[in-house]
C-alpha positions as CSV (number, residue, x, y, z in Angstrom):
1,M,0.0,0.0,0.0
2,P,1.4,3.4,-0.9
3,S,2.2,5.9,1.9
4,F,0.4,9.2,1.7
5,L,2.4,10.8,4.5
6,P,4.9,13.4,3.6
7,A,8.5,12.3,3.4
8,P,10.6,12.8,6.6
9,G,12.1,16.3,6.6
10,A,10.0,17.5,3.8
11,E,9.7,21.3,3.6
12,L,6.4,22.6,4.9
13,P,4.5,24.8,2.5
14,S,4.0,28.5,3.1
15,V,0.2,27.9,3.4
16,C,-1.1,27.8,6.9
17,I,-4.5,27.7,8.5
18,K,-5.1,30.9,10.4
19,M,-8.7,30.5,11.6
20,K,-9.5,29.0,15.0
21,L,-10.7,25.5,14.4
22,P,-13.5,23.7,16.4
23,R,-12.5,20.7,18.4
24,R,-14.5,18.1,16.6
25,L,-14.2,18.6,12.9
26,L,-15.3,16.8,9.7
27,I,-13.7,17.4,6.3
28,G,-15.5,17.0,3.0
29,L,-13.0,14.9,1.1
30,S,-13.9,14.4,-2.6
31,G,-10.4,13.2,-3.6
32,G,-9.9,16.3,-5.7
33,A,-6.7,18.4,-5.4
34,D,-8.2,21.1,-3.2
35,S,-9.8,18.8,-0.6
36,V,-6.7,16.6,-0.4
37,A,-4.5,19.6,0.2
38,L,-6.9,20.8,2.9
39,A,-7.0,17.4,4.6
40,W,-3.2,17.3,4.7
41,L,-3.1,20.7,6.3
42,L,-5.7,19.8,8.9
43,L,-3.7,16.6,9.7
44,Q,-0.8,18.9,10.8
45,K,-3.2,20.0,13.6
46,R,-4.2,16.5,14.7
47,Q,-3.1,17.2,18.3
48,E,-5.6,20.1,18.5
49,I,-8.6,18.6,16.7
50,E,-10.6,15.4,16.2
51,L,-10.7,15.0,12.5
52,T,-13.0,12.7,10.5
53,A,-13.3,12.6,6.7
54,V,-16.6,12.4,4.8
55,H,-16.8,11.3,1.2
56,V,-20.1,11.4,-0.8
57,N,-20.3,9.1,-3.9
58,H,-23.1,10.8,-5.8
59,G,-23.1,7.9,-8.4
60,L,-23.2,10.4,-11.3
61,R,-20.0,9.4,-13.2
62,G,-20.2,5.6,-13.0
63,E,-16.8,4.0,-12.7
64,A,-15.1,7.4,-12.2
65,S,-17.2,8.0,-9.1
66,D,-16.3,4.6,-7.7
67,G,-12.6,5.3,-8.5
68,D,-12.8,8.5,-6.5
69,E,-14.3,6.6,-3.6
70,A,-11.6,3.9,-3.8
71,F,-8.9,6.6,-3.9
72,V,-10.3,8.4,-0.8
73,R,-10.5,5.0,1.1
74,D,-6.8,4.3,0.3
75,L,-5.8,7.9,1.2
76,C,-7.5,7.8,4.6
77,E,-6.2,4.3,5.4
78,G,-2.7,5.5,4.7
79,W,-3.3,8.5,6.9
80,Q,-5.1,6.5,9.5
81,L,-7.9,9.1,9.2
82,P,-11.4,8.0,10.2
83,L,-13.7,8.0,7.1
84,E,-17.4,8.0,6.6
85,V,-18.5,7.1,3.0
86,Y,-22.1,7.8,1.8
87,R,-23.4,6.4,-1.5
88,A,-26.3,8.2,-3.2
89,Q,-28.9,6.8,-5.6
90,P,-29.4,9.5,-8.3
91,P,-32.8,10.0,-9.8
92,E,-33.5,9.8,-13.5
93,N,-32.6,13.5,-14.2
94,P,-30.3,14.6,-11.3
95,G,-29.2,18.2,-11.3
96,E,-26.8,20.3,-9.3
97,D,-29.5,21.2,-6.7
98,W,-30.2,17.5,-6.2
99,A,-26.5,16.7,-5.6
100,R,-26.1,19.6,-3.2
101,Q,-29.2,18.7,-1.2
102,V,-28.1,15.0,-1.0
103,R,-24.6,16.0,0.0
104,Y,-25.6,18.3,2.8
105,G,-28.1,15.7,4.0
106,F,-25.2,13.3,4.4
107,Y,-23.2,16.0,6.1
108,R,-26.0,16.5,8.6
109,D,-26.0,12.8,9.3
110,A,-22.3,12.7,9.8
111,M,-22.3,15.8,12.0
112,E,-24.9,14.1,14.3
113,K,-23.2,10.8,14.3
114,H,-19.8,12.2,15.3
115,R,-21.1,15.1,17.3
116,A,-19.0,17.3,15.2
117,D,-18.9,21.1,15.6
118,A,-18.5,21.9,11.8
119,I,-17.5,20.5,8.5
120,A,-14.5,22.0,6.7
121,L,-14.7,22.5,2.9
122,A,-11.8,23.4,0.6
123,H,-13.2,26.4,-1.2
124,H,-10.4,28.8,-1.9
125,R,-9.7,32.4,-3.2
126,D,-10.2,31.5,-6.8
127,D,-13.5,29.8,-6.0
128,Q,-14.5,33.0,-4.3
129,A,-13.7,35.0,-7.4
130,E,-15.6,32.6,-9.6
131,T,-18.6,32.8,-7.3
132,L,-18.6,36.6,-7.4
133,M,-18.4,36.6,-11.2
134,L,-21.1,33.9,-11.6
135,H,-23.5,35.8,-9.3
136,L,-22.8,39.0,-11.1
137,L,-23.4,37.5,-14.5
138,R,-26.7,36.0,-13.3
139,G,-27.8,39.2,-11.7
140,T,-27.5,39.6,-8.0
141,G,-27.6,41.9,-5.0
142,L,-25.1,42.5,-2.3
143,A,-25.6,39.1,-0.8
144,G,-24.5,37.4,-4.0
145,L,-21.5,39.8,-4.4
146,A,-20.4,39.0,-0.9
147,G,-19.6,35.4,-2.0
148,M,-18.9,32.7,0.5
149,A,-18.2,33.2,4.2
150,Q,-15.3,31.6,6.1
151,D,-17.8,30.4,8.7
152,S,-21.5,30.1,8.0
153,E,-24.5,27.8,8.2
154,V,-25.6,26.0,5.1
155,L,-28.8,23.9,5.0
156,G,-28.6,23.3,8.7
157,V,-24.8,22.5,8.7
158,R,-22.1,24.7,10.1
159,V,-19.5,25.0,7.3
160,I,-16.0,26.5,7.7
161,R,-13.7,27.2,4.8
162,P,-10.1,27.3,6.4
163,V,-8.3,28.0,3.0
164,L,-10.7,30.6,1.6
165,D,-7.8,33.1,1.6
166,C,-5.5,30.8,-0.3
167,S,-5.1,30.6,-4.0
168,R,-5.6,27.4,-6.1
169,Q,-1.9,27.6,-6.9
170,Q,-0.9,27.7,-3.3
171,L,-2.9,24.5,-2.6
172,R,-1.1,22.8,-5.6
173,E,2.1,23.8,-3.9
174,V,1.0,22.0,-0.7
175,L,0.4,18.8,-2.7
176,Q,3.7,19.1,-4.5
177,T,5.6,19.7,-1.3
178,A,3.9,16.8,0.4
179,G,4.3,14.5,-2.6
180,L,0.5,13.8,-2.8
181,S,-1.6,12.8,-5.7
182,W,-5.3,13.5,-6.3
183,R,-8.2,12.7,-8.6
184,E,-9.3,14.9,-11.5
185,D,-13.0,15.2,-12.3
186,A,-13.2,15.3,-16.1
187,S,-16.5,17.2,-15.9
188,N,-14.7,20.2,-14.5
189,L,-13.2,20.7,-18.0
190,D,-16.5,21.0,-19.7
191,T,-16.9,24.7,-20.6
192,H,-20.5,24.2,-21.5
193,Y,-21.0,24.9,-17.7
194,L,-20.7,28.6,-16.9
195,R,-18.6,28.1,-13.8
196,N,-16.1,25.9,-15.7
197,A,-16.0,28.5,-18.5
198,L,-15.2,31.2,-16.0
199,R,-12.5,29.0,-14.4
200,Q,-10.9,27.8,-17.7
201,E,-11.2,30.8,-19.9
202,A,-12.5,34.1,-18.3
203,L,-10.3,34.2,-15.1
204,P,-7.1,33.3,-16.9
205,L,-7.8,36.1,-19.3
206,L,-8.5,38.6,-16.5
207,E,-5.3,37.5,-14.8
208,Q,-3.4,38.2,-18.0
209,L,-5.1,41.6,-18.4
210,A,-4.8,42.6,-14.7
211,P,-2.5,40.4,-12.7
212,G,-3.9,39.7,-9.3
213,A,-7.5,40.0,-10.5
214,S,-8.7,36.9,-8.6
215,R,-7.1,38.1,-5.4
216,R,-8.6,41.6,-5.6
217,M,-12.1,40.2,-6.5
218,A,-11.9,37.9,-3.5
219,A,-10.9,40.9,-1.3
220,A,-13.8,42.9,-2.7
221,A,-16.2,40.0,-1.7
222,S,-14.7,40.0,1.8
223,I,-15.4,43.8,2.2
224,L,-18.9,43.4,0.8
225,R,-19.6,40.5,3.1
226,E,-19.0,42.8,6.2
227,D,-21.5,45.3,4.7
228,E,-24.0,42.4,4.0
229,E,-23.7,41.1,7.5
230,L,-24.4,44.5,9.0
231,L,-27.5,45.1,6.8
232,E,-28.7,41.6,7.5
233,H,-28.4,42.3,11.3
234,L,-30.4,45.6,10.8
235,A,-33.1,43.7,8.9
236,R,-33.4,41.1,11.6
237,E,-33.8,43.8,14.2
238,A,-36.4,45.6,12.1
239,L,-38.3,42.4,11.4
240,G,-38.5,41.4,15.1
241,E,-40.6,38.4,16.0
242,A,-43.1,38.8,13.1
243,D,-44.4,35.5,11.7
244,S,-47.1,35.6,9.1
245,Y,-48.0,39.3,9.2
246,L,-46.3,42.7,9.4
247,P,-47.9,46.1,10.2
248,I,-48.1,48.3,7.2
249,A,-47.3,51.4,9.3
250,R,-43.9,49.9,10.3
251,L,-43.1,49.0,6.7
252,E,-44.0,52.5,5.4
253,K,-41.4,54.0,7.7
254,M,-38.5,51.9,6.5
255,H,-36.0,52.9,3.9
256,P,-36.8,51.0,0.6
257,G,-33.6,49.1,0.7
258,L,-34.2,47.9,4.3
259,R,-37.8,47.2,3.5
260,R,-36.8,44.8,0.7
261,R,-34.4,43.0,3.0
262,V,-37.0,42.7,5.7
263,L,-39.6,41.3,3.3
264,R,-37.1,38.7,1.9
265,L,-36.1,37.6,5.4
266,W,-39.8,37.5,6.4
267,W,-40.7,35.2,3.6
268,Q,-37.7,32.9,4.4
269,R,-38.8,32.7,8.0
270,Y,-42.4,32.0,7.1
271,M,-41.5,29.2,4.7
272,G,-39.3,27.4,7.3
273,A,-35.8,25.8,7.5
274,S,-36.1,23.9,4.2
275,L,-35.9,27.2,2.3
276,E,-33.5,29.0,4.6
277,E,-31.1,29.5,1.7
278,R,-33.6,30.4,-1.0
279,S,-34.5,34.0,-1.4
280,L,-37.2,35.9,-3.3
281,S,-36.0,37.2,-6.6
282,H,-35.8,40.9,-7.2
283,R,-39.0,40.8,-9.2
284,Q,-40.8,38.8,-6.5
285,T,-39.5,41.1,-3.8
286,E,-40.7,44.2,-5.7
287,A,-44.1,42.7,-6.1
288,L,-44.4,42.0,-2.3
289,A,-43.1,45.5,-1.5
290,A,-45.6,47.1,-3.9
291,L,-48.4,45.8,-1.7
292,V,-47.5,48.3,1.0
293,D,-48.9,51.1,-1.2
294,A,-51.7,49.0,-2.8
295,P,-55.4,49.0,-1.8
296,A,-56.6,46.5,0.8
297,G,-57.3,43.1,-0.7
298,S,-54.4,43.3,-3.2
299,K,-52.3,40.1,-3.7
300,C,-49.1,38.9,-5.3
301,N,-47.9,35.4,-6.1
302,L,-44.8,34.1,-4.4
303,P,-42.8,30.8,-4.7
304,E,-43.9,27.6,-3.1
305,E,-47.6,28.2,-3.5
306,C,-47.4,31.2,-1.2
307,H,-48.8,34.7,-1.8
308,G,-48.7,38.1,-0.2
309,Y,-51.9,39.8,0.8
310,R,-52.5,43.5,1.6
311,G,-54.9,43.7,4.5
312,W,-56.4,46.8,6.1
313,T,-53.5,47.4,8.4
314,H,-51.2,44.5,7.9
315,L,-49.3,42.7,5.2
316,H,-49.8,38.9,5.3
317,L,-48.1,35.9,3.9
318,L,-50.6,33.2,3.0
319,G,-50.0,29.6,2.0
320,R,-50.3,27.6,5.1
321,A,-53.6,25.8,5.6
322,A,-56.2,27.7,7.7
323,A,-56.0,24.7,10.1
324,D,-52.5,25.9,11.0
325,I,-54.1,28.9,12.7
326,R,-54.6,27.4,16.2
327,V,-56.7,29.4,18.6
328,T,-58.0,27.8,21.8
329,M,-60.5,28.8,24.4
330,R,-59.7,28.6,28.1
331,L,-62.3,29.0,30.9
332,E,-61.3,30.3,34.3
333,A,-63.8,30.0,37.2
334,G,-64.5,32.6,39.9
335,T,-63.4,35.7,38.0
336,R,-64.0,39.3,39.3
337,E,-62.9,40.8,36.0
338,T,-65.2,41.9,33.1
339,G,-62.7,41.5,30.3
340,D,-62.1,43.5,27.1
341,G,-64.4,41.5,24.7
342,R,-61.5,40.8,22.3
343,T,-59.0,38.6,24.1
344,C,-61.0,37.8,27.2
345,Q,-64.6,38.2,28.4
346,A,-66.5,37.4,31.7
347,L,-69.6,35.3,31.1
348,P,-72.4,33.9,33.4
349,G,-71.5,30.3,34.0
350,P,-74.9,28.9,32.9
351,L,-74.7,30.8,29.6
352,V,-71.5,29.0,28.6
353,Q,-73.3,25.7,28.8
354,E,-75.7,26.8,26.1
355,C,-73.1,27.8,23.6
356,R,-70.9,26.2,20.9
357,L,-67.4,27.0,19.8
358,R,-67.1,27.0,16.0
359,T,-66.3,29.1,12.9
360,R,-68.9,31.1,10.9
361,Q,-71.7,29.5,9.0
362,P,-74.3,31.0,6.6
363,G,-77.0,32.9,8.5
364,D,-74.8,33.8,11.5
365,W,-75.3,37.2,13.0
366,I,-74.2,39.4,15.9
367,R,-75.5,42.3,18.0
368,P,-72.3,44.3,18.4
369,F,-71.7,45.2,22.1
370,G,-72.8,48.8,22.8
371,Q,-74.7,49.1,19.5
372,E,-78.3,48.8,18.5
373,G,-79.5,46.2,16.0
374,R,-77.8,43.3,14.6
375,Q,-75.4,42.6,11.7
376,S,-74.5,39.6,9.5
377,M,-71.0,38.3,10.3
378,Q,-69.9,39.3,6.8
379,D,-70.9,43.0,7.5
380,Y,-69.4,42.7,11.1
381,F,-66.1,41.5,9.9
382,T,-66.0,44.1,7.2
383,N,-66.8,46.9,9.6
384,R,-64.2,45.6,12.0
385,R,-61.7,45.4,9.2
386,V,-61.0,41.7,9.6
387,D,-59.0,40.7,6.5
388,A,-60.9,38.5,4.2
389,P,-58.6,35.5,4.2
390,F,-59.1,34.9,7.9
391,R,-62.8,35.4,8.3
392,D,-63.5,31.7,8.1
393,A,-60.8,30.9,10.7
394,V,-62.0,33.2,13.5
395,P,-63.3,31.1,16.4
396,L,-66.9,32.1,17.4
397,L,-68.8,31.4,20.6
398,C,-72.3,30.9,19.4
399,R,-75.8,30.4,20.8
400,G,-77.6,29.0,17.7
401,S,-77.0,31.4,14.9
402,E,-76.2,34.3,17.3
403,V,-72.5,35.1,17.8
404,L,-71.7,36.2,21.4
405,L,-67.9,36.4,21.0
406,A,-65.6,36.6,18.0
407,A,-62.0,35.7,19.0
408,G,-59.7,38.8,18.8
409,V,-62.5,40.9,17.2
410,G,-65.2,41.7,19.7
411,A,-68.2,40.8,21.8
412,G,-71.9,40.6,20.9
413,G,-75.0,40.8,22.9
414,I,-73.7,39.3,26.2
415,P,-76.0,39.4,29.2
416,A,-74.9,41.8,31.9
417,V,-72.5,40.1,34.3
418,D,-72.9,40.5,38.1
419,V,-69.4,40.5,39.5
420,T,-70.8,39.4,42.9
421,E,-71.9,36.0,41.4
422,E,-70.0,33.1,40.2
423,N,-68.9,33.8,36.6
424,V,-66.3,32.4,34.3
425,M,-63.6,34.2,32.3
426,L,-63.2,33.1,28.7
427,R,-59.7,33.7,27.3
428,W,-58.6,33.2,23.7
429,M,-55.2,31.7,23.4
430,G,-53.0,31.5,20.3
431,D,-52.0,33.6,17.3
432,M,-54.7,35.7,15.7
433,P,-53.4,37.4,12.6
434,W,-56.7,39.2,12.1
435,M,-56.1,41.3,15.2
436,K,-54.8,44.8,14.8
437,K,-51.6,45.3,16.7
């Protein structure tokens, strides 16, 4: 078996890892030059860290993929480096997104199995320059121009990039100094792919025209990343704890640039962790932002069967089933309070026994508290500016077709309560997006 350890007395390369490394670390080891160089550099810190390699065989290149796996197994055996190998079953028409999702799914599994703090990937300075150019050519904002971070969370995995400040050439020098070989992926030479064309043709030309171009582009990305992190922090502060709805008045006061960021972040939060990396496009963001100045009832379509809705006082994201709006009723005995009619209300005990808790039905009506006459629930909700998408989700305390209480909206014709007698306090519990806040 060949030895993969550097020869005794070999000169150490000038490349060194400057970032502080977590104690338990995985490394994504594909067998390519960059990942082999990073693995070798991390092995020099074996006394400081617990290192485990992770190899994902995507099964996309047949015998070549199996050859990569065999190479990585031999490499790790020679290094006495623990290795986890995952083999994927590609679908009929796999794409880059499929491969990435599968890969990070395996990374999450390995992180949990080894209780690792992070996984190290071998992205370097030239990769950063390629990423910046790729995003620029596809059309991007500041987040895209900021490129990759040295320490970030990707699809639920903490990813560190210890050699992000090193060039591709420097990593080749590491391999040369250590006498290491690696595997070449022939698909990386196919310039039909834009990233490969940038790597093989555009960047070499830029280096010829302006030596050091890749280094300066990576430096620009680093500067922009600091600005991006600051603006993202401000957007999170401005968004606060909002879930499915935002006050129009708050959005109106925001600078348009901050408003767009808040809306993108808001959509990501609403859609959940599975879409934490996906963002609204510029066109979709503008459509959502336009609702701030639109008439009540206006809508816009958004990805993942979601849409924005402009209510009377709030902007809403809709897409979850109405059943996801969970409001419960709690009864408390012996109250001396009267309640506010919206979130809580005192009721005579015997009256509660006559009532039903449900949502609206045809023919329902209410006698609004403090007013004469009665109104249909349609008119009542309209007068109270309950946004249309939620009217069928509002819990109602009813006696026949008469509505006595509408959760978060108001009270109907409730009999007078004698605070000296035994009454019950009804409280509505849960999120009620139709309430004005």
